[in-house]
Every structure is written in structure tokens, then in C-alpha cells.
PDB file of all heavy atoms in Angstrom:
ATOM      1  N   MET A   1      11.953  -7.517  25.372  1.00  0.00           N
ATOM      2  CA  MET A   1      12.933  -8.469  24.587  1.00  0.00           C
ATOM      3  C   MET A   1      12.682  -8.235  23.065  1.00  0.00           C
ATOM      4  O   MET A   1      11.493  -8.190  22.745  1.00  0.00           O
ATOM      5  CB  MET A   1      12.694  -9.871  24.977  1.00  0.00           C
ATOM      6  CG  MET A   1      13.684 -10.813  24.350  1.00  0.00           C
ATOM      7  SD  MET A   1      13.706 -12.382  25.114  1.00  0.00           S
ATOM      8  CE  MET A   1      14.562 -13.319  23.888  1.00  0.00           C
ATOM      9  N   THR A   2      13.663  -8.031  22.283  1.00  0.00           N
ATOM     10  CA  THR A   2      13.480  -7.846  20.903  1.00  0.00           C
ATOM     11  C   THR A   2      13.919  -9.067  20.092  1.00  0.00           C
ATOM     12  O   THR A   2      14.909  -9.697  20.382  1.00  0.00           O
ATOM     13  CB  THR A   2      14.455  -6.673  20.466  1.00  0.00           C
ATOM     14  OG1 THR A   2      14.174  -5.535  21.212  1.00  0.00           O
ATOM     15  CG2 THR A   2      14.375  -6.352  19.015  1.00  0.00           C
ATOM     16  N   ASP A   3      12.993  -9.319  19.183  1.00  0.00           N
ATOM     17  CA  ASP A   3      13.123 -10.460  18.307  1.00  0.00           C
ATOM     18  C   ASP A   3      14.181  -9.930  17.070  1.00  0.00           C
ATOM     19  O   ASP A   3      13.578  -9.193  16.308  1.00  0.00           O
ATOM     20  CB  ASP A   3      11.831 -10.938  17.685  1.00  0.00           C
ATOM     21  CG  ASP A   3      11.997 -12.221  16.815  1.00  0.00           C
ATOM     22  OD1 ASP A   3      13.202 -12.509  16.287  1.00  0.00           O
ATOM     23  OD2 ASP A   3      10.895 -12.794  16.566  1.00  0.00           O
ATOM     24  N   GLU A   4      15.435 -10.338  17.053  1.00  0.00           N
ATOM     25  CA  GLU A   4      16.302  -9.768  16.069  1.00  0.00           C
ATOM     26  C   GLU A   4      16.020 -10.156  14.748  1.00  0.00           C
ATOM     27  O   GLU A   4      16.170  -9.271  13.827  1.00  0.00           O
ATOM     28  CB  GLU A   4      17.745 -10.320  16.406  1.00  0.00           C
ATOM     29  CG  GLU A   4      18.303  -9.901  17.872  1.00  0.00           C
ATOM     30  CD  GLU A   4      18.481  -8.266  17.920  1.00  0.00           C
ATOM     31  OE1 GLU A   4      18.731  -7.760  16.947  1.00  0.00           O
ATOM     32  OE2 GLU A   4      18.077  -7.772  18.999  1.00  0.00           O
ATOM     33  N   ALA A   5      15.390 -11.272  14.474  1.00  0.00           N
ATOM     34  CA  ALA A   5      14.850 -11.567  12.994  1.00  0.00           C
ATOM     35  C   ALA A   5      13.772 -10.768  12.743  1.00  0.00           C
ATOM     36  O   ALA A   5      13.752 -10.326  11.450  1.00  0.00           O
ATOM     37  CB  ALA A   5      14.514 -13.044  12.981  1.00  0.00           C
ATOM     38  N   ALA A   6      12.828 -10.483  13.465  1.00  0.00           N
ATOM     39  CA  ALA A   6      11.684  -9.589  13.138  1.00  0.00           C
ATOM     40  C   ALA A   6      12.213  -8.192  12.951  1.00  0.00           C
ATOM     41  O   ALA A   6      11.758  -7.571  11.991  1.00  0.00           O
ATOM     42  CB  ALA A   6      10.699  -9.592  14.221  1.00  0.00           C
ATOM     43  N   LEU A   7      13.201  -7.667  13.735  1.00  0.00           N
ATOM     44  CA  LEU A   7      13.691  -6.337  13.535  1.00  0.00           C
ATOM     45  C   LEU A   7      14.486  -6.216  12.196  1.00  0.00           C
ATOM     46  O   LEU A   7      14.248  -5.257  11.604  1.00  0.00           O
ATOM     47  CB  LEU A   7      14.646  -6.055  14.725  1.00  0.00           C
ATOM     48  CG  LEU A   7      15.167  -4.658  14.707  1.00  0.00           C
ATOM     49  CD1 LEU A   7      14.156  -3.664  14.814  1.00  0.00           C
ATOM     50  CD2 LEU A   7      16.137  -4.528  15.974  1.00  0.00           C
ATOM     51  N   ALA A   8      15.184  -7.311  11.800  1.00  0.00           N
ATOM     52  CA  ALA A   8      15.815  -7.205  10.597  1.00  0.00           C
ATOM     53  C   ALA A   8      14.836  -7.235   9.462  1.00  0.00           C
ATOM     54  O   ALA A   8      15.084  -6.485   8.393  1.00  0.00           O
ATOM     55  CB  ALA A   8      16.724  -8.545  10.462  1.00  0.00           C
ATOM     56  N   ARG A   9      13.749  -8.054   9.503  1.00  0.00           N
ATOM     57  CA  ARG A   9      12.635  -7.936   8.439  1.00  0.00           C
ATOM     58  C   ARG A   9      12.090  -6.580   8.378  1.00  0.00           C
ATOM     59  O   ARG A   9      11.895  -6.143   7.282  1.00  0.00           O
ATOM     60  CB  ARG A   9      11.691  -9.035   8.728  1.00  0.00           C
ATOM     61  CG  ARG A   9      12.224 -10.365   8.378  1.00  0.00           C
ATOM     62  CD  ARG A   9      11.028 -11.368   8.420  1.00  0.00           C
ATOM     63  NE  ARG A   9      10.199 -11.351   9.629  1.00  0.00           N
ATOM     64  CZ  ARG A   9      10.361 -12.059  10.608  1.00  0.00           C
ATOM     65  NH1 ARG A   9      11.468 -12.952  10.817  1.00  0.00           N
ATOM     66  NH2 ARG A   9       9.619 -12.069  11.716  1.00  0.00           N
ATOM     67  N   LEU A  10      11.799  -5.975   9.454  1.00  0.00           N
ATOM     68  CA  LEU A  10      11.115  -4.626   9.450  1.00  0.00           C
ATOM     69  C   LEU A  10      12.202  -3.643   8.734  1.00  0.00           C
ATOM     70  O   LEU A  10      11.738  -2.725   8.019  1.00  0.00           O
ATOM     71  CB  LEU A  10      10.847  -4.139  10.795  1.00  0.00           C
ATOM     72  CG  LEU A  10       9.614  -4.802  11.491  1.00  0.00           C
ATOM     73  CD1 LEU A  10       9.443  -4.434  12.944  1.00  0.00           C
ATOM     74  CD2 LEU A  10       8.441  -4.355  10.639  1.00  0.00           C
ATOM     75  N   LYS A  11      13.437  -3.625   9.141  1.00  0.00           N
ATOM     76  CA  LYS A  11      14.530  -2.824   8.535  1.00  0.00           C
ATOM     77  C   LYS A  11      14.557  -2.841   7.078  1.00  0.00           C
ATOM     78  O   LYS A  11      14.574  -2.004   6.255  1.00  0.00           O
ATOM     79  CB  LYS A  11      15.741  -3.041   9.225  1.00  0.00           C
ATOM     80  CG  LYS A  11      15.914  -2.357  10.548  1.00  0.00           C
ATOM     81  CD  LYS A  11      17.245  -2.671  11.145  1.00  0.00           C
ATOM     82  CE  LYS A  11      17.310  -2.097  12.583  1.00  0.00           C
ATOM     83  NZ  LYS A  11      18.829  -2.203  13.054  1.00  0.00           N
ATOM     84  N   GLU A  12      14.555  -4.233   6.588  1.00  0.00           N
ATOM     85  CA  GLU A  12      14.627  -4.538   5.148  1.00  0.00           C
ATOM     86  C   GLU A  12      13.333  -3.989   4.470  1.00  0.00           C
ATOM     87  O   GLU A  12      13.384  -3.449   3.349  1.00  0.00           O
ATOM     88  CB  GLU A  12      14.617  -6.032   5.031  1.00  0.00           C
ATOM     89  CG  GLU A  12      14.906  -6.506   3.530  1.00  0.00           C
ATOM     90  CD  GLU A  12      15.112  -7.952   3.364  1.00  0.00           C
ATOM     91  OE1 GLU A  12      15.808  -8.570   4.231  1.00  0.00           O
ATOM     92  OE2 GLU A  12      14.507  -8.556   2.432  1.00  0.00           O
ATOM     93  N   PHE A  13      12.205  -4.216   5.082  1.00  0.00           N
ATOM     94  CA  PHE A  13      10.922  -3.714   4.559  1.00  0.00           C
ATOM     95  C   PHE A  13      10.965  -2.195   4.412  1.00  0.00           C
ATOM     96  O   PHE A  13      10.619  -1.604   3.330  1.00  0.00           O
ATOM     97  CB  PHE A  13       9.900  -4.114   5.366  1.00  0.00           C
ATOM     98  CG  PHE A  13       8.388  -3.697   4.991  1.00  0.00           C
ATOM     99  CD1 PHE A  13       7.884  -4.057   3.758  1.00  0.00           C
ATOM    100  CD2 PHE A  13       7.693  -2.861   5.770  1.00  0.00           C
ATOM    101  CE1 PHE A  13       6.650  -3.602   3.300  1.00  0.00           C
ATOM    102  CE2 PHE A  13       6.402  -2.489   5.347  1.00  0.00           C
ATOM    103  CZ  PHE A  13       5.889  -2.785   4.149  1.00  0.00           C
ATOM    104  N   ALA A  14      11.429  -1.452   5.403  1.00  0.00           N
ATOM    105  CA  ALA A  14      11.488   0.005   5.392  1.00  0.00           C
ATOM    106  C   ALA A  14      12.413   0.343   4.311  1.00  0.00           C
ATOM    107  O   ALA A  14      12.099   1.427   3.650  1.00  0.00           O
ATOM    108  CB  ALA A  14      11.930   0.567   6.810  1.00  0.00           C
ATOM    109  N   ALA A  15      13.545  -0.177   4.106  1.00  0.00           N
ATOM    110  CA  ALA A  15      14.498   0.135   3.107  1.00  0.00           C
ATOM    111  C   ALA A  15      13.851  -0.074   1.746  1.00  0.00           C
ATOM    112  O   ALA A  15      14.103   0.718   0.861  1.00  0.00           O
ATOM    113  CB  ALA A  15      15.755  -0.655   3.322  1.00  0.00           C
ATOM    114  N   SER A  16      13.120  -1.253   1.554  1.00  0.00           N
ATOM    115  CA  SER A  16      12.451  -1.319   0.235  1.00  0.00           C
ATOM    116  C   SER A  16      11.523  -0.275  -0.073  1.00  0.00           C
ATOM    117  O   SER A  16      11.368   0.144  -1.234  1.00  0.00           O
ATOM    118  CB  SER A  16      11.884  -2.763   0.215  1.00  0.00           C
ATOM    119  OG  SER A  16      10.773  -2.847   0.869  1.00  0.00           O
ATOM    120  N   ILE A  17      10.726   0.075   0.926  1.00  0.00           N
ATOM    121  CA  ILE A  17       9.807   1.250   0.766  1.00  0.00           C
ATOM    122  C   ILE A  17      10.444   2.478   0.416  1.00  0.00           C
ATOM    123  O   ILE A  17      10.088   3.146  -0.595  1.00  0.00           O
ATOM    124  CB  ILE A  17       8.865   1.444   1.876  1.00  0.00           C
ATOM    125  CG1 ILE A  17       7.923   0.138   2.071  1.00  0.00           C
ATOM    126  CG2 ILE A  17       7.987   2.667   1.847  1.00  0.00           C
ATOM    127  CD1 ILE A  17       7.109   0.196   3.411  1.00  0.00           C
ATOM    128  N   ALA A  18      11.497   2.803   1.056  1.00  0.00           N
ATOM    129  CA  ALA A  18      12.188   4.050   0.920  1.00  0.00           C
ATOM    130  C   ALA A  18      12.810   4.059  -0.592  1.00  0.00           C
ATOM    131  O   ALA A  18      12.725   5.062  -1.268  1.00  0.00           O
ATOM    132  CB  ALA A  18      13.299   4.249   1.928  1.00  0.00           C
ATOM    133  N   GLU A  19      13.322   2.862  -1.016  1.00  0.00           N
ATOM    134  CA  GLU A  19      13.970   2.814  -2.403  1.00  0.00           C
ATOM    135  C   GLU A  19      12.790   2.962  -3.445  1.00  0.00           C
ATOM    136  O   GLU A  19      12.970   3.634  -4.351  1.00  0.00           O
ATOM    137  CB  GLU A  19      14.504   1.395  -2.523  1.00  0.00           C
ATOM    138  CG  GLU A  19      15.245   1.219  -3.935  1.00  0.00           C
ATOM    139  CD  GLU A  19      15.894  -0.141  -4.133  1.00  0.00           C
ATOM    140  OE1 GLU A  19      16.124  -0.774  -3.055  1.00  0.00           O
ATOM    141  OE2 GLU A  19      16.230  -0.380  -5.261  1.00  0.00           O
ATOM    142  N   ARG A  20      11.685   2.258  -3.137  1.00  0.00           N
ATOM    143  CA  ARG A  20      10.527   2.400  -4.213  1.00  0.00           C
ATOM    144  C   ARG A  20      10.078   3.836  -4.276  1.00  0.00           C
ATOM    145  O   ARG A  20       9.854   4.294  -5.252  1.00  0.00           O
ATOM    146  CB  ARG A  20       9.493   1.528  -3.698  1.00  0.00           C
ATOM    147  CG  ARG A  20       8.216   1.484  -4.681  1.00  0.00           C
ATOM    148  CD  ARG A  20       7.151   0.707  -4.273  1.00  0.00           C
ATOM    149  NE  ARG A  20       6.555   1.091  -2.916  1.00  0.00           N
ATOM    150  CZ  ARG A  20       5.667   0.571  -2.351  1.00  0.00           C
ATOM    151  NH1 ARG A  20       5.186  -0.554  -2.803  1.00  0.00           N
ATOM    152  NH2 ARG A  20       5.157   1.079  -1.162  1.00  0.00           N
ATOM    153  N   GLU A  21       9.932   4.495  -3.099  1.00  0.00           N
ATOM    154  CA  GLU A  21       9.521   5.882  -3.200  1.00  0.00           C
ATOM    155  C   GLU A  21      10.479   6.800  -3.818  1.00  0.00           C
ATOM    156  O   GLU A  21      10.127   7.854  -4.388  1.00  0.00           O
ATOM    157  CB  GLU A  21       9.209   6.355  -1.725  1.00  0.00           C
ATOM    158  CG  GLU A  21       8.015   5.788  -1.125  1.00  0.00           C
ATOM    159  CD  GLU A  21       6.744   6.018  -1.839  1.00  0.00           C
ATOM    160  OE1 GLU A  21       6.395   7.271  -2.109  1.00  0.00           O
ATOM    161  OE2 GLU A  21       6.039   5.101  -2.133  1.00  0.00           O
ATOM    162  N   SER A  22      11.774   6.540  -3.679  1.00  0.00           N
ATOM    163  CA  SER A  22      12.730   7.452  -4.270  1.00  0.00           C
ATOM    164  C   SER A  22      12.799   7.258  -5.804  1.00  0.00           C
ATOM    165  O   SER A  22      13.291   8.095  -6.498  1.00  0.00           O
ATOM    166  CB  SER A  22      14.081   7.107  -3.657  1.00  0.00           C
ATOM    167  OG  SER A  22      14.625   5.950  -4.133  1.00  0.00           O
ATOM    168  N   THR A  23      12.294   6.191  -6.308  1.00  0.00           N
ATOM    169  CA  THR A  23      12.424   5.880  -7.803  1.00  0.00           C
ATOM    170  C   THR A  23      11.011   6.098  -8.404  1.00  0.00           C
ATOM    171  O   THR A  23      10.936   5.950  -9.627  1.00  0.00           O
ATOM    172  CB  THR A  23      12.917   4.443  -8.116  1.00  0.00           C
ATOM    173  OG1 THR A  23      12.045   3.515  -7.477  1.00  0.00           O
ATOM    174  CG2 THR A  23      14.282   4.279  -7.592  1.00  0.00           C
ATOM    175  N   ARG A  24      10.139   6.501  -7.646  1.00  0.00           N
ATOM    176  CA  ARG A  24       8.745   6.559  -8.168  1.00  0.00           C
ATOM    177  C   ARG A  24       8.566   7.892  -8.859  1.00  0.00           C
ATOM    178  O   ARG A  24       9.191   8.819  -8.624  1.00  0.00           O
ATOM    179  CB  ARG A  24       7.720   6.488  -6.965  1.00  0.00           C
ATOM    180  CG  ARG A  24       6.334   6.466  -7.195  1.00  0.00           C
ATOM    181  CD  ARG A  24       5.471   6.222  -6.086  1.00  0.00           C
ATOM    182  NE  ARG A  24       5.395   7.425  -5.224  1.00  0.00           N
ATOM    183  CZ  ARG A  24       4.427   8.114  -5.049  1.00  0.00           C
ATOM    184  NH1 ARG A  24       3.255   7.910  -5.556  1.00  0.00           N
ATOM    185  NH2 ARG A  24       4.406   9.188  -4.151  1.00  0.00           N
ATOM    186  N   GLU A  25       7.672   7.830  -9.995  1.00  0.00           N
ATOM    187  CA  GLU A  25       7.433   9.112 -10.692  1.00  0.00           C
ATOM    188  C   GLU A  25       6.742  10.018  -9.855  1.00  0.00           C
ATOM    189  O   GLU A  25       5.798   9.616  -9.010  1.00  0.00           O
ATOM    190  CB  GLU A  25       6.534   8.808 -11.898  1.00  0.00           C
ATOM    191  CG  GLU A  25       7.372   7.939 -13.013  1.00  0.00           C
ATOM    192  CD  GLU A  25       8.423   8.768 -13.732  1.00  0.00           C
ATOM    193  OE1 GLU A  25       8.090   9.919 -13.911  1.00  0.00           O
ATOM    194  OE2 GLU A  25       9.544   8.150 -13.941  1.00  0.00           O
ATOM    195  N   PRO A  26       6.897  11.335  -9.983  1.00  0.00           N
ATOM    196  CA  PRO A  26       6.070  12.313  -9.209  1.00  0.00           C
ATOM    197  C   PRO A  26       4.636  12.233  -9.623  1.00  0.00           C
ATOM    198  O   PRO A  26       4.382  12.049 -10.720  1.00  0.00           O
ATOM    199  CB  PRO A  26       6.756  13.646  -9.436  1.00  0.00           C
ATOM    200  CG  PRO A  26       7.693  13.384 -10.543  1.00  0.00           C
ATOM    201  CD  PRO A  26       7.943  11.917 -10.730  1.00  0.00           C
ATOM    202  N   GLY A  27       3.764  12.654  -8.716  1.00  0.00           N
ATOM    203  CA  GLY A  27       2.413  12.662  -8.946  1.00  0.00           C
ATOM    204  C   GLY A  27       1.571  11.823  -8.067  1.00  0.00           C
ATOM    205  O   GLY A  27       2.192  11.267  -7.195  1.00  0.00           O
ATOM    206  N   PRO A  28       0.246  11.827  -8.342  1.00  0.00           N
ATOM    207  CA  PRO A  28      -0.712  11.046  -7.391  1.00  0.00           C
ATOM    208  C   PRO A  28      -0.240   9.578  -7.445  1.00  0.00           C
ATOM    209  O   PRO A  28       0.095   9.095  -8.450  1.00  0.00           O
ATOM    210  CB  PRO A  28      -2.067  11.517  -7.862  1.00  0.00           C
ATOM    211  CG  PRO A  28      -1.778  11.836  -9.189  1.00  0.00           C
ATOM    212  CD  PRO A  28      -0.410  12.465  -9.336  1.00  0.00           C
ATOM    213  N   ASP A  29      -0.571   8.901  -6.293  1.00  0.00           N
ATOM    214  CA  ASP A  29      -0.417   7.506  -6.105  1.00  0.00           C
ATOM    215  C   ASP A  29      -1.668   6.804  -6.659  1.00  0.00           C
ATOM    216  O   ASP A  29      -2.686   6.892  -5.972  1.00  0.00           O
ATOM    217  CB  ASP A  29      -0.066   7.091  -4.771  1.00  0.00           C
ATOM    218  CG  ASP A  29       0.241   5.616  -4.620  1.00  0.00           C
ATOM    219  OD1 ASP A  29      -0.038   4.807  -5.587  1.00  0.00           O
ATOM    220  OD2 ASP A  29       0.678   5.259  -3.555  1.00  0.00           O
ATOM    221  N   PRO A  30      -1.625   6.196  -7.813  1.00  0.00           N
ATOM    222  CA  PRO A  30      -2.880   5.487  -8.400  1.00  0.00           C
ATOM    223  C   PRO A  30      -3.486   4.540  -7.461  1.00  0.00           C
ATOM    224  O   PRO A  30      -4.704   4.328  -7.373  1.00  0.00           O
ATOM    225  CB  PRO A  30      -2.468   4.859  -9.667  1.00  0.00           C
ATOM    226  CG  PRO A  30      -0.816   4.702  -9.651  1.00  0.00           C
ATOM    227  CD  PRO A  30      -0.484   5.811  -8.668  1.00  0.00           C
ATOM    228  N   ASP A  31      -2.785   3.882  -6.514  1.00  0.00           N
ATOM    229  CA  ASP A  31      -3.260   2.996  -5.481  1.00  0.00           C
ATOM    230  C   ASP A  31      -3.996   3.590  -4.404  1.00  0.00           C
ATOM    231  O   ASP A  31      -4.826   3.001  -3.738  1.00  0.00           O
ATOM    232  CB  ASP A  31      -2.123   2.113  -4.871  1.00  0.00           C
ATOM    233  CG  ASP A  31      -1.460   1.205  -5.958  1.00  0.00           C
ATOM    234  OD1 ASP A  31      -2.113   0.870  -6.894  1.00  0.00           O
ATOM    235  OD2 ASP A  31      -0.317   0.870  -5.710  1.00  0.00           O
ATOM    236  N   ARG A  32      -3.841   4.880  -4.323  1.00  0.00           N
ATOM    237  CA  ARG A  32      -4.570   5.705  -3.261  1.00  0.00           C
ATOM    238  C   ARG A  32      -5.656   6.486  -3.803  1.00  0.00           C
ATOM    239  O   ARG A  32      -6.265   7.286  -2.899  1.00  0.00           O
ATOM    240  CB  ARG A  32      -3.574   6.508  -2.479  1.00  0.00           C
ATOM    241  CG  ARG A  32      -2.605   5.486  -1.699  1.00  0.00           C
ATOM    242  CD  ARG A  32      -1.606   6.330  -0.962  1.00  0.00           C
ATOM    243  NE  ARG A  32      -0.653   5.499  -0.294  1.00  0.00           N
ATOM    244  CZ  ARG A  32      -0.290   5.566   0.951  1.00  0.00           C
ATOM    245  NH1 ARG A  32      -0.651   6.748   1.743  1.00  0.00           N
ATOM    246  NH2 ARG A  32       0.654   4.858   1.478  1.00  0.00           N
ATOM    247  N   MET A  33      -5.916   6.547  -5.032  1.00  0.00           N
ATOM    248  CA  MET A  33      -6.978   7.385  -5.636  1.00  0.00           C
ATOM    249  C   MET A  33      -8.195   6.653  -5.546  1.00  0.00           C
ATOM    250  O   MET A  33      -8.301   5.578  -5.945  1.00  0.00           O
ATOM    251  CB  MET A  33      -6.467   7.825  -7.076  1.00  0.00           C
ATOM    252  CG  MET A  33      -5.325   8.732  -7.037  1.00  0.00           C
ATOM    253  SD  MET A  33      -4.964   9.321  -8.826  1.00  0.00           S
ATOM    254  CE  MET A  33      -6.413  10.418  -9.000  1.00  0.00           C
ATOM    255  N   PRO A  34      -9.407   7.475  -5.172  1.00  0.00           N
ATOM    256  CA  PRO A  34     -10.645   6.843  -5.295  1.00  0.00           C
ATOM    257  C   PRO A  34     -10.963   6.456  -6.686  1.00  0.00           C
ATOM    258  O   PRO A  34     -10.673   7.069  -7.646  1.00  0.00           O
ATOM    259  CB  PRO A  34     -11.592   8.012  -4.792  1.00  0.00           C
ATOM    260  CG  PRO A  34     -10.762   9.055  -4.190  1.00  0.00           C
ATOM    261  CD  PRO A  34      -9.407   8.761  -4.815  1.00  0.00           C
ATOM    262  N   GLY A  35     -11.691   5.207  -6.750  1.00  0.00           N
ATOM    263  CA  GLY A  35     -12.163   4.644  -8.035  1.00  0.00           C
ATOM    264  C   GLY A  35     -10.978   3.998  -8.805  1.00  0.00           C
ATOM    265  O   GLY A  35     -11.115   3.711  -9.868  1.00  0.00           O
ATOM    266  N   SER A  36      -9.938   3.745  -8.204  1.00  0.00           N
ATOM    267  CA  SER A  36      -8.858   3.114  -8.876  1.00  0.00           C
ATOM    268  C   SER A  36      -8.972   1.679  -9.033  1.00  0.00           C
ATOM    269  O   SER A  36      -8.201   1.005  -9.716  1.00  0.00           O
ATOM    270  CB  SER A  36      -7.409   3.468  -8.147  1.00  0.00           C
ATOM    271  OG  SER A  36      -7.257   2.733  -6.877  1.00  0.00           O
ATOM    272  N   GLY A  37      -9.891   1.030  -8.365  1.00  0.00           N
ATOM    273  CA  GLY A  37     -10.150  -0.311  -8.437  1.00  0.00           C
ATOM    274  C   GLY A  37      -9.338  -1.182  -7.322  1.00  0.00           C
ATOM    275  O   GLY A  37      -9.253  -2.287  -7.575  1.00  0.00           O
ATOM    276  N   SER A  38      -8.579  -0.552  -6.569  1.00  0.00           N
ATOM    277  CA  SER A  38      -7.857  -1.287  -5.585  1.00  0.00           C
ATOM    278  C   SER A  38      -8.151  -0.694  -4.132  1.00  0.00           C
ATOM    279  O   SER A  38      -8.499   0.454  -4.004  1.00  0.00           O
ATOM    280  CB  SER A  38      -6.355  -1.251  -5.874  1.00  0.00           C
ATOM    281  OG  SER A  38      -5.841   0.022  -5.779  1.00  0.00           O
ATOM    282  N   GLY A  39      -7.814  -1.559  -3.131  1.00  0.00           N
ATOM    283  CA  GLY A  39      -8.003  -1.016  -1.806  1.00  0.00           C
ATOM    284  C   GLY A  39      -9.411  -1.228  -1.153  1.00  0.00           C
ATOM    285  O   GLY A  39     -10.220  -1.791  -1.843  1.00  0.00           O
ATOM    286  N   PRO A  40      -9.425  -0.909   0.054  1.00  0.00           N
ATOM    287  CA  PRO A  40     -10.777  -1.115   0.777  1.00  0.00           C
ATOM    288  C   PRO A  40     -11.949  -0.516   0.190  1.00  0.00           C
ATOM    289  O   PRO A  40     -11.723   0.707  -0.174  1.00  0.00           O
ATOM    290  CB  PRO A  40     -10.490  -0.709   2.178  1.00  0.00           C
ATOM    291  CG  PRO A  40      -9.078  -0.589   2.288  1.00  0.00           C
ATOM    292  CD  PRO A  40      -8.358  -0.402   1.037  1.00  0.00           C
ATOM    293  N   GLY A  41     -13.020  -1.095   0.071  1.00  0.00           N
ATOM    294  CA  GLY A  41     -14.108  -0.440  -0.495  1.00  0.00           C
ATOM    295  C   GLY A  41     -14.183  -0.150  -2.069  1.00  0.00           C
ATOM    296  O   GLY A  41     -14.960   0.533  -2.530  1.00  0.00           O
ATOM    297  N   SER A  42     -13.256  -0.777  -2.694  1.00  0.00           N
ATOM    298  CA  SER A  42     -13.195  -0.468  -4.074  1.00  0.00           C
ATOM    299  C   SER A  42     -14.108  -1.414  -4.930  1.00  0.00           C
ATOM    300  O   SER A  42     -14.300  -1.024  -6.138  1.00  0.00           O
ATOM    301  CB  SER A  42     -11.674  -0.746  -4.553  1.00  0.00           C
ATOM    302  OG  SER A  42     -11.373  -2.075  -4.445  1.00  0.00           O
ATOM    303  N   SER A  43     -14.525  -2.459  -4.462  1.00  0.00           N
ATOM    304  CA  SER A  43     -15.455  -3.335  -5.223  1.00  0.00           C
ATOM    305  C   SER A  43     -16.778  -2.800  -5.094  1.00  0.00           C
ATOM    306  O   SER A  43     -17.203  -2.381  -4.016  1.00  0.00           O
ATOM    307  CB  SER A  43     -15.324  -4.806  -4.710  1.00  0.00           C
ATOM    308  OG  SER A  43     -15.459  -4.854  -3.395  1.00  0.00           O
ATOM    309  N   PRO A  44     -17.542  -2.781  -6.157  1.00  0.00           N
ATOM    310  CA  PRO A  44     -18.808  -2.245  -6.294  1.00  0.00           C
ATOM    311  C   PRO A  44     -19.738  -2.969  -5.304  1.00  0.00           C
ATOM    312  O   PRO A  44     -19.734  -4.191  -5.188  1.00  0.00           O
ATOM    313  CB  PRO A  44     -19.434  -2.380  -7.651  1.00  0.00           C
ATOM    314  CG  PRO A  44     -18.398  -3.287  -8.414  1.00  0.00           C
ATOM    315  CD  PRO A  44     -17.148  -3.346  -7.454  1.00  0.00           C
ATOM    316  N   VAL A  45     -20.560  -2.238  -4.567  1.00  0.00           N
ATOM    317  CA  VAL A  45     -21.663  -2.891  -3.701  1.00  0.00           C
ATOM    318  C   VAL A  45     -22.928  -2.907  -4.467  1.00  0.00           C
ATOM    319  O   VAL A  45     -23.478  -1.797  -4.818  1.00  0.00           O
ATOM    320  CB  VAL A  45     -21.698  -1.945  -2.465  1.00  0.00           C
ATOM    321  CG1 VAL A  45     -22.791  -2.647  -1.553  1.00  0.00           C
ATOM    322  CG2 VAL A  45     -20.358  -1.986  -1.786  1.00  0.00           C
ATOM    323  N   PRO A  46     -23.650  -4.013  -4.604  1.00  0.00           N
ATOM    324  CA  PRO A  46     -24.954  -3.996  -5.236  1.00  0.00           C
ATOM    325  C   PRO A  46     -25.979  -3.238  -4.392  1.00  0.00           C
ATOM    326  O   PRO A  46     -25.980  -3.200  -3.146  1.00  0.00           O
ATOM    327  CB  PRO A  46     -25.335  -5.503  -5.236  1.00  0.00           C
ATOM    328  CG  PRO A  46     -24.218  -6.193  -4.551  1.00  0.00           C
ATOM    329  CD  PRO A  46     -23.144  -5.255  -4.149  1.00  0.00           C
ATOM    330  N   LYS A  47     -26.798  -2.532  -5.091  1.00  0.00           N
ATOM    331  CA  LYS A  47     -27.782  -1.648  -4.442  1.00  0.00           C
ATOM    332  C   LYS A  47     -28.991  -2.563  -4.107  1.00  0.00           C
ATOM    333  O   LYS A  47     -29.366  -3.428  -4.843  1.00  0.00           O
ATOM    334  CB  LYS A  47     -28.328  -0.578  -5.376  1.00  0.00           C
ATOM    335  CG  LYS A  47     -27.220   0.544  -5.604  1.00  0.00           C
ATOM    336  CD  LYS A  47     -27.690   1.625  -6.511  1.00  0.00           C
ATOM    337  CE  LYS A  47     -26.624   2.607  -6.704  1.00  0.00           C
ATOM    338  NZ  LYS A  47     -26.919   3.716  -7.489  1.00  0.00           N
ATOM    339  N   ALA A  48     -29.586  -2.371  -2.929  1.00  0.00           N
ATOM    340  CA  ALA A  48     -30.750  -3.097  -2.477  1.00  0.00           C
ATOM    341  C   ALA A  48     -31.896  -2.840  -3.378  1.00  0.00           C
ATOM    342  O   ALA A  48     -32.178  -1.682  -3.763  1.00  0.00           O
ATOM    343  CB  ALA A  48     -31.008  -2.840  -0.971  1.00  0.00           C
ATOM    344  N   GLY A  49     -32.621  -3.887  -3.748  1.00  0.00           N
ATOM    345  CA  GLY A  49     -33.927  -3.752  -4.525  1.00  0.00           C
ATOM    346  C   GLY A  49     -33.579  -3.519  -5.984  1.00  0.00           C
ATOM    347  O   GLY A  49     -34.435  -3.154  -6.727  1.00  0.00           O
ATOM    348  N   GLY A  50     -32.303  -3.712  -6.466  1.00  0.00           N
ATOM    349  CA  GLY A  50     -32.057  -3.440  -7.778  1.00  0.00           C
ATOM    350  C   GLY A  50     -32.060  -4.550  -8.606  1.00  0.00           C
ATOM    351  O   GLY A  50     -32.103  -4.746  -9.773  1.00  0.00           O
TER     352      GLY A  50
END
């Protein structure tokens, strides 16, 4: 069984991503580059004994 409201939200989300990607400047995505300060593992981890 399909939840029509959830399906509509997914379609809207996919359309918004496609629109954002089509208007994005070419080049690397700063959100996906190491050391950019965002994303998993981006916060500094204190060294033990330091």
C-alpha cells in the first residue's frame, strides 16, 4: 500500500534537488569536501593525553 502524501513529498523533494543541481555552479561541492567543516566526522576529535 502506498501512502500518497509521502509519495507526493518524495516527488517534491526530488524535484527540489534536481532544480538546485541544475542551477549550481560547476565544480566541487564544498559540502562534500574533506575539511569543509560540515558533515560526519568534521568536528575535531581531542587527542588522548593531550
